[in-house]
C-alpha positions, 0 to 999 in steps of 0.5 A: 500500500502506498500513501499519496502526497495529496489526495486525488480529486475523487478523494483517493489517499492510498494505492494498493498494488500487486507486487509485480505491478509495483516493481515493474515500473521500478525495474525499468529504471535499473541499468543493464549490468555491463554497458558503460553508463557514460559514453564518450565521442570524438577525442574522448572516445576509448580508442580515439587516435589522439586521446592520449594527447588530449588527456595528457596521460600515458599508460603506466609502466610496470614497476617492481619493488626493490629495497634499494630504490626510494619511492618516487612515483605513485603506485601503479593500479590495474588497467581499466576493464580488468577484473578485480584481484583478491588483493583489490577485493581485500582493499575494497572490503577491509581497507587492507592494501597488500598490493603495495610495499609498506616501505617504498609504496611500489607494487609487489609481486605475489610469489605464492598464495597459500590456501591450505588450512594445515599449511597456514597453521604450520606457518603461523605456529612457526612465526609464534615460536620465533617471536617467543624466542626473540629478545625484547626490544630495548627503547 
């Protein structure tokens, strides 16, 4: 049941809808999932020949973190249109950014992804033992 802002001329103040009758006009406004919502034409079109000159952007180069190099550039992001990696999903949901080095801020290469619970427990147990043996830090 929907209450109207103002009564109709005949005095109607509420409308009673069947569920499908109520949702059908609303569903017409929901965009399809994949097509872009904004379309660009001319030099702003995605594959325009002179687009890079107009926007002043060049495609980012892939950089890998080494401890010797200081941070001098902004970290690299995924190319547009690529599906999200598990690291990007962690960043979006929990605000944890594992794709950047904590020291220099450059992108990090993932060497291995461990998903077996037994291996994870073994590694965490080893780290706990190592921390227990470490001498306390002197301030």
